[in-house]
C-alpha positions as CSV (number, residue, x, y, z in Angstrom):
1,X,-31.4,24.2,-11.5
2,X,-33.6,22.2,-8.1
3,X,-34.5,20.3,-12.1
4,X,-31.1,19.5,-13.0
5,X,-30.4,18.4,-9.0
6,X,-33.2,16.4,-8.1
7,X,-32.3,14.3,-11.4
8,X,-29.2,13.7,-10.7
9,X,-30.1,12.6,-6.9
10,X,-32.8,10.6,-8.6
11,X,-30.2,7.9,-10.5
12,X,-27.6,8.2,-7.4
13,X,-30.0,7.0,-4.8
14,X,-31.9,4.7,-7.4
15,X,-28.9,2.9,-7.8
16,X,-27.1,2.8,-4.4
17,X,-28.1,0.9,-0.9
18,X,-29.5,2.9,0.8
19,X,-31.8,4.5,-0.1
20,X,-35.3,2.5,-1.7
21,X,-35.6,5.1,-4.5
22,X,-39.5,6.7,-3.3
23,X,-39.4,9.1,-1.1
24,X,-38.1,12.2,-0.4
25,X,-34.8,13.4,1.8
26,X,-33.4,9.6,1.3
27,X,-30.8,11.1,3.3
28,X,-32.6,10.5,6.6
29,X,-32.5,6.4,5.7
30,X,-28.8,6.1,6.0
31,X,-27.4,4.4,9.0
32,X,-25.0,6.4,11.0
33,X,-23.6,3.7,12.7
34,X,-20.1,2.5,10.5
35,X,-20.1,-1.1,11.9
36,X,-24.1,-1.7,11.2
37,X,-23.3,0.2,7.1
38,X,-21.2,-2.7,6.7
39,X,-23.3,-5.4,8.7
40,X,-25.6,-5.6,5.2
41,X,-27.5,-1.6,7.1
42,X,-28.9,-3.8,9.9
43,X,-29.7,-1.6,13.2
44,X,-32.9,-1.9,14.8
45,X,-31.6,-4.1,17.6
46,X,-27.9,-2.7,18.1
47,X,-26.5,-5.7,19.1
48,X,-23.5,-4.5,20.0
49,X,-24.5,-1.6,21.7
50,X,-22.9,1.3,19.6
51,X,-22.6,4.9,20.6
52,X,-24.5,5.8,17.0
53,X,-26.3,2.6,16.9
54,X,-29.6,4.0,18.4
55,X,-30.5,6.1,15.1
56,X,-32.8,3.5,13.4
57,X,-34.2,2.1,16.7
58,X,-33.7,5.3,20.0
59,X,-35.2,2.7,22.8
60,X,-31.8,1.1,22.7
61,X,-30.9,4.4,25.1
62,X,-32.7,2.4,27.2
63,X,-29.9,0.0,27.7
64,X,-26.8,1.6,26.8
65,X,-25.9,1.8,31.1
66,X,-22.6,0.0,30.8
67,X,-21.7,1.0,34.3
68,X,-23.6,5.1,33.7
69,X,-21.1,5.4,30.1
70,X,-21.5,9.0,28.0
71,X,-19.5,8.3,24.3
72,X,-18.9,11.1,22.0
73,X,-18.5,9.5,17.8
74,X,-18.1,11.3,15.0
75,X,-17.8,10.2,11.6
76,X,-15.4,13.3,9.4
77,X,-15.9,14.0,5.9
78,X,-16.3,11.3,3.7
79,X,-16.4,11.4,0.3
80,X,-18.5,8.9,-2.0
81,X,-16.8,8.5,-5.5
82,X,-18.0,6.9,-8.1
83,X,-21.1,8.6,-9.3
84,X,-22.6,11.4,-11.4
85,X,-22.3,14.1,-8.6
86,X,-19.8,13.9,-6.0
87,X,-21.6,14.2,-2.2
88,X,-19.5,13.9,0.8
89,X,-21.1,13.0,4.7
90,X,-19.9,13.9,8.2
91,X,-22.1,13.1,11.0
92,X,-21.5,13.1,15.0
93,X,-23.0,12.9,18.0
94,X,-23.2,12.1,22.1
95,X,-25.2,9.4,23.9
96,X,-25.1,8.1,27.6
97,X,-26.7,6.1,29.4
98,X,-27.6,5.9,33.6
99,X,-29.0,2.7,35.4
100,X,-31.2,4.8,38.0
101,X,-31.6,1.1,39.8
102,X,-27.7,1.2,41.0
103,X,-28.4,4.7,41.8
104,X,-29.2,6.0,45.8
105,X,-33.0,6.6,44.2
106,X,-32.3,2.8,43.5
107,X,-35.5,2.4,40.4
108,X,-35.6,-0.3,38.2
109,X,-35.3,2.0,35.5
110,X,-32.5,3.0,32.7
111,X,-32.3,6.3,31.0
112,X,-30.5,7.3,28.0
113,X,-30.0,10.4,26.6
114,X,-28.1,11.5,22.4
115,X,-28.0,14.0,19.8
116,X,-26.9,13.3,16.7
117,X,-25.9,16.2,13.4
118,X,-25.5,14.7,10.3
119,X,-24.6,16.9,7.1
120,X,-24.9,15.4,3.4
121,X,-23.5,17.2,0.7
122,X,-24.4,16.9,-2.5
123,X,-22.5,19.6,-3.9
124,X,-21.5,23.2,-5.6
125,X,-23.7,23.7,-8.4
126,X,-23.4,26.6,-10.6
127,X,-26.2,29.7,-9.9
128,X,-26.4,31.2,-13.8
129,X,-28.6,33.9,-15.1
130,X,-32.2,33.4,-17.1
131,X,-30.1,35.4,-19.9
132,X,-26.8,34.7,-19.6
133,X,-25.1,31.0,-19.1
134,X,-21.7,32.7,-18.0
135,X,-21.3,31.6,-14.3
136,X,-21.9,34.2,-11.6
137,X,-21.4,31.8,-8.3
138,X,-20.8,28.2,-6.7
139,X,-24.0,27.3,-5.0
140,X,-23.4,24.1,-1.9
141,X,-27.4,21.6,-2.2
142,X,-27.4,19.4,1.0
143,X,-29.5,18.7,3.5
144,X,-29.4,18.5,6.9
145,X,-30.6,17.2,10.5
146,X,-30.7,17.3,13.8
147,X,-32.1,14.3,16.6
148,X,-32.9,14.3,19.8
149,X,-33.0,11.2,21.7
150,X,-34.2,9.7,24.2
151,X,-34.9,6.3,25.9
152,X,-35.6,4.0,29.4
153,X,-35.8,0.2,30.0
154,X,-37.3,-1.8,32.9
155,X,-36.2,-4.8,34.0
156,X,-37.1,-8.0,35.3
157,X,-35.6,-11.1,33.7
158,X,-36.1,-9.6,30.6
159,X,-35.2,-5.7,29.6
160,X,-37.9,-4.2,27.9
161,X,-37.2,-0.4,26.3
162,X,-38.0,2.2,24.7
163,X,-37.0,5.1,22.7
164,X,-38.0,8.8,20.8
165,X,-36.7,11.2,18.4
166,X,-37.5,13.8,16.6
167,X,-35.7,15.5,13.6
168,X,-35.2,18.7,12.8
169,X,-34.5,18.5,9.4
170,X,-33.5,21.3,6.3
171,X,-32.8,20.9,3.0
172,X,-30.9,23.3,0.4
173,X,-31.3,22.0,-3.1
174,X,-30.9,25.3,-4.4
175,X,-30.5,29.1,-3.1
176,X,-33.4,30.3,-5.9
177,X,-35.7,29.2,-8.6
178,X,-34.6,29.5,-12.3
179,X,-35.4,27.9,-15.4
180,X,-39.3,29.5,-14.0
181,X,-39.6,26.8,-11.7
182,X,-41.9,26.7,-8.7
183,X,-40.5,27.4,-5.4
184,X,-38.2,28.1,-4.0
185,X,-35.7,24.9,-3.8
186,X,-35.5,24.5,0.8
187,X,-37.8,23.2,2.9
188,X,-37.8,22.5,6.8
189,X,-39.7,19.8,8.3
190,X,-39.8,17.7,11.7
191,X,-39.8,14.7,11.7
192,X,-40.0,11.4,14.5
193,X,-39.5,8.0,15.6
194,X,-40.5,5.5,18.2
195,X,-39.3,2.1,18.7
196,X,-39.2,-0.4,20.8
197,X,-36.6,-3.4,22.0
198,X,-36.9,-6.3,23.9
199,X,-34.1,-7.7,25.9
200,X,-34.1,-12.1,26.4
201,X,-30.8,-13.2,28.9
202,X,-31.2,-16.4,29.0
203,X,-27.1,-16.2,30.0
204,X,-28.8,-15.7,33.4
205,X,-30.5,-19.3,33.2
206,X,-27.8,-20.8,31.7
207,X,-24.7,-19.6,34.3
208,X,-25.4,-21.1,36.8
209,X,-25.9,-24.8,35.7
210,X,-23.0,-24.0,33.0
211,X,-20.1,-22.3,34.6
212,X,-16.9,-24.3,34.4
213,X,-14.9,-23.4,37.4
214,X,-10.7,-22.8,36.2
215,X,-10.1,-21.9,39.7
216,X,-11.4,-20.7,43.4
217,X,-12.0,-17.1,41.6
218,X,-11.8,-17.8,37.5
219,X,-14.5,-19.1,35.5
220,X,-16.4,-19.6,32.3
221,X,-19.9,-20.0,30.9
222,X,-21.6,-19.6,28.3
223,X,-24.0,-17.2,27.1
224,X,-27.1,-17.1,25.2
225,X,-29.5,-13.9,24.7
226,X,-32.4,-13.0,22.3
227,X,-33.1,-9.4,20.7
228,X,-36.3,-8.2,18.9
229,X,-36.8,-4.8,17.8
230,X,-39.1,-2.3,16.1
231,X,-39.0,1.0,14.9
232,X,-40.6,3.1,12.8
233,X,-38.9,5.8,11.0
234,X,-39.3,9.7,9.9
235,X,-42.9,10.2,10.8
236,X,-44.1,13.6,9.0
237,X,-45.7,15.2,7.0
238,X,-45.3,15.4,3.4
239,X,-42.1,18.1,2.8
240,X,-43.3,21.7,0.8
241,X,-40.5,23.1,-1.7
242,X,-42.9,26.4,-2.1
243,X,-45.1,24.5,-4.9
244,X,-48.3,22.8,-2.0
245,X,-49.5,20.5,-5.2
246,X,-45.9,18.9,-5.3
247,X,-45.4,18.0,-1.7
248,X,-43.4,14.9,-1.2
249,X,-43.7,12.1,1.3
250,X,-40.7,12.0,3.6
251,X,-38.9,8.7,3.5
252,X,-41.1,7.2,6.3
253,X,-39.3,3.3,6.8
254,X,-40.6,0.8,9.5
255,X,-38.3,-1.8,10.5
256,X,-38.3,-5.2,12.7
257,X,-35.9,-7.6,13.3
258,X,-34.0,-10.1,15.2
259,X,-30.6,-10.7,17.4
260,X,-29.3,-14.4,18.4
261,X,-25.8,-14.0,20.7
262,X,-23.7,-16.8,21.7
263,X,-20.3,-16.4,23.1
264,X,-18.3,-17.2,26.1
265,X,-17.3,-14.8,29.2
266,X,-14.2,-15.3,31.3
267,X,-15.7,-14.3,35.3
268,X,-12.5,-13.0,37.1
269,X,-11.9,-11.8,40.8
270,X,-12.7,-8.4,39.8
271,X,-15.1,-8.4,36.7
272,X,-15.9,-10.6,33.9
273,X,-14.9,-10.1,30.3
274,X,-15.7,-11.3,26.8
275,X,-13.8,-14.2,25.1
276,X,-15.9,-14.3,21.8
277,X,-19.1,-13.5,20.8
278,X,-20.9,-14.2,17.7
279,X,-23.8,-12.7,16.1
280,X,-26.2,-12.9,13.7
281,X,-29.2,-10.3,12.2
282,X,-32.1,-11.2,10.4
283,X,-33.9,-7.7,10.0
284,X,-36.8,-6.0,7.1
285,X,-37.3,-2.7,6.1
286,X,-40.9,-1.6,5.0
287,X,-40.7,2.0,3.1
288,X,-44.2,2.9,3.8
289,X,-45.2,4.9,0.4
290,X,-47.6,3.8,-1.5
291,X,-47.4,5.0,-5.7
292,X,-50.8,5.5,-7.2
293,X,-51.0,3.5,-10.6
294,X,-50.8,5.1,-13.7
295,X,-54.4,4.3,-16.1
296,X,-54.3,4.6,-19.8
297,X,-56.8,4.1,-22.2
298,X,-56.7,5.5,-26.0
299,X,-56.9,8.6,-25.3
300,X,-55.1,9.5,-22.2
301,X,-53.7,8.4,-19.1
302,X,-54.7,9.7,-15.3
303,X,-54.8,8.8,-11.6
304,X,-57.4,7.5,-9.9
305,X,-57.1,9.7,-6.6
306,X,-55.8,13.2,-6.3
307,X,-52.7,12.3,-5.4
308,X,-50.0,10.0,-6.7
309,X,-47.6,9.3,-3.5
310,X,-49.6,8.0,-0.4
311,X,-48.3,6.7,3.2
312,X,-49.7,3.6,4.1
313,X,-50.4,1.3,7.2
314,X,-47.4,0.4,9.6
315,X,-45.9,-3.1,7.7
316,X,-48.1,-3.8,6.0
317,X,-46.5,-4.8,3.2
318,X,-44.6,-7.6,5.4
319,X,-44.1,-11.3,4.3
320,X,-43.6,-12.9,7.6
321,X,-41.9,-16.3,6.4
322,X,-40.1,-15.0,3.3
323,X,-39.0,-11.7,4.4
324,X,-37.9,-12.4,8.1
325,X,-37.6,-16.1,8.3
326,X,-35.6,-17.1,5.0
327,X,-34.7,-13.2,5.1
328,X,-35.2,-13.2,1.4
329,X,-36.3,-9.7,0.2
330,X,-39.2,-8.7,-2.5
331,X,-40.8,-5.9,-5.1
332,X,-41.9,-4.3,-1.6
333,X,-39.6,-4.7,1.5
334,X,-35.4,-5.3,1.8
335,X,-34.3,-7.9,4.0
336,X,-31.1,-8.1,5.8
337,X,-28.7,-9.9,7.3
338,X,-25.9,-10.0,9.4
339,X,-23.0,-11.4,10.9
340,X,-20.5,-9.9,13.8
341,X,-18.0,-11.8,15.5
342,X,-16.4,-10.1,18.6
343,X,-12.7,-11.9,20.1
344,X,-11.4,-10.2,23.9
345,X,-14.2,-7.2,23.5
346,X,-11.4,-5.9,21.3
347,X,-11.5,-6.6,17.6
348,X,-15.3,-6.9,15.7
349,X,-15.4,-8.6,12.2
350,X,-18.4,-7.7,10.7
351,X,-20.3,-8.7,7.0
352,X,-23.8,-8.8,5.3
353,X,-25.6,-8.4,2.7
354,X,-29.4,-7.7,1.4
355,X,-31.7,-8.4,-1.5
356,X,-35.1,-6.8,-2.1
357,X,-36.9,-3.8,-4.0
358,X,-35.0,-3.6,-7.6
359,X,-32.2,-4.9,-6.6
360,X,-30.2,-7.2,-8.6
361,X,-29.5,-10.2,-6.4
362,X,-27.5,-9.0,-3.0
363,X,-25.6,-5.9,-1.8
364,X,-22.5,-6.7,0.2
365,X,-20.7,-4.9,2.7
366,X,-18.5,-5.2,5.7
367,X,-16.2,-3.6,8.3
368,X,-14.1,-3.9,11.3
369,X,-13.3,-2.4,14.3
370,X,-10.7,-2.1,16.8
371,X,-11.5,-1.1,20.5
372,X,-10.0,-0.2,24.0
373,X,-12.6,-2.3,26.3
374,X,-10.3,-5.6,26.7
375,X,-7.2,-4.1,26.5
376,X,-7.9,-2.2,29.2
377,X,-9.6,-4.5,31.2
378,X,-6.3,-6.7,31.6
379,X,-4.3,-3.1,32.2
380,X,-6.3,-2.3,34.9
381,X,-6.9,-6.0,36.5
382,X,-2.5,-6.3,36.9
383,X,-1.8,-2.4,36.7
384,X,-1.4,-1.5,40.4
385,X,-0.2,2.6,39.3
386,X,-3.9,4.5,40.2
387,X,-3.2,6.6,37.1
388,X,-3.2,4.4,34.8
389,X,-6.0,2.1,36.7
390,X,-8.5,5.2,36.3
391,X,-7.4,5.6,32.6
392,X,-8.0,1.8,32.1
393,X,-11.0,1.8,34.4
394,X,-13.2,4.8,32.8
395,X,-12.5,5.4,29.5
396,X,-13.2,3.2,25.9
397,X,-11.6,4.1,22.7
398,X,-12.6,2.7,19.4
399,X,-11.9,2.7,15.9
400,X,-14.3,1.3,12.7
401,X,-13.8,1.3,9.2
402,X,-16.9,0.1,7.2
403,X,-17.3,-1.1,3.1
404,X,-20.6,-0.6,1.5
405,X,-22.0,-1.5,-1.5
406,X,-19.5,-4.2,-2.0
407,X,-17.7,-5.3,-5.6
408,X,-20.3,-2.7,-7.1
409,X,-18.9,0.7,-8.7
410,X,-20.9,2.8,-5.9
411,X,-18.7,0.5,-3.3
412,X,-18.0,3.3,-0.4
413,X,-15.6,2.9,2.0
414,X,-16.6,4.7,5.6
415,X,-14.4,5.2,8.9
416,X,-15.7,6.7,12.3
417,X,-14.3,7.1,16.0
418,X,-15.9,7.3,19.0
419,X,-14.3,8.2,23.1
420,X,-15.8,6.9,25.7
421,X,-16.3,7.5,29.8
422,X,-18.6,5.4,31.8
423,X,-18.3,5.3,35.8
424,X,-19.5,8.6,36.3
425,X,-22.5,9.4,39.1
426,X,-24.6,12.1,39.0
């Protein structure tokens, strides 16, 4: 049964936008933040500081300090149609950040932490005996992980953040070997992510010179910020399903990217609100797996070393100008580009695409998100009711709907929710 499942998965993941087709555990390459999935599968710079945005770069937790906040996020059970198997996906978790410079300790650091659970089910498969094709029962083939992440940030005009994650991964492709297969069809493995993030807030330089006063208490000013991110994901050993001679490398991936943010903010007596924000992101992802070449002569075919796959160096295939400046994919690199527009901290539209590797042309995606953040700021400013003001000052709700693989036979719609609380003290 394991062979049939693996054959199906190889077909599915070779034709989707998520995996790059050469490593085991391809579900590790799925973006967990729906907004970024709908923005060309980006995420290494976490441009919107989203609740689950740390998945591609745990360093973003070092800047998750929105007035000392915590967010609960979840993606309910999703179904992927039009594939030869019918997988389902669900995830949930919590992330939090705390600004130590505003605490009693007055330290110039911010810290963040998160935990996430993700399960990808490939569906139920029949279990039969060796001598009888009659179905005895069904078995759910699935893979899942628990990820624990942390980040720390230091600010002195620019903000530098570092982060790391540990993933406890389980793979259950079959409950027992059949058809004389080796191994058990089940495995456990641990993997690690590390990341770096640099935020350059040019707005701090522009604000004193570009601020326009509307009255004594209100003004507007332009914003312009730059973020640079780099991360390595799924660093770990090869996975072993009980047959050491056939160990497989997992989806070790490197990502590098940048985001430009521009917009206008409104400063009023008790706070500020973003009137308009546009961000552009360019990103490149490199699967750090090298396959040995199969050589053939008149008598036989052979591989020149003892292994047919191996891990390779960090971003060793990256062509900086082509992949990151021109944002053109290559045979070994996926290049991603994304546009995000946010209005009044309430409505966000994203669109993106990526190209490279075996993809013909490019794959498109889009997302729509609505948040109570801007609305609650307005209500909190106008209201005198203490209960209503407490709710609007401390809580935030958001909903995101994303479409991946747009206009292809693998088009998939996802949605997610988050509930946030800000302003807590330790």
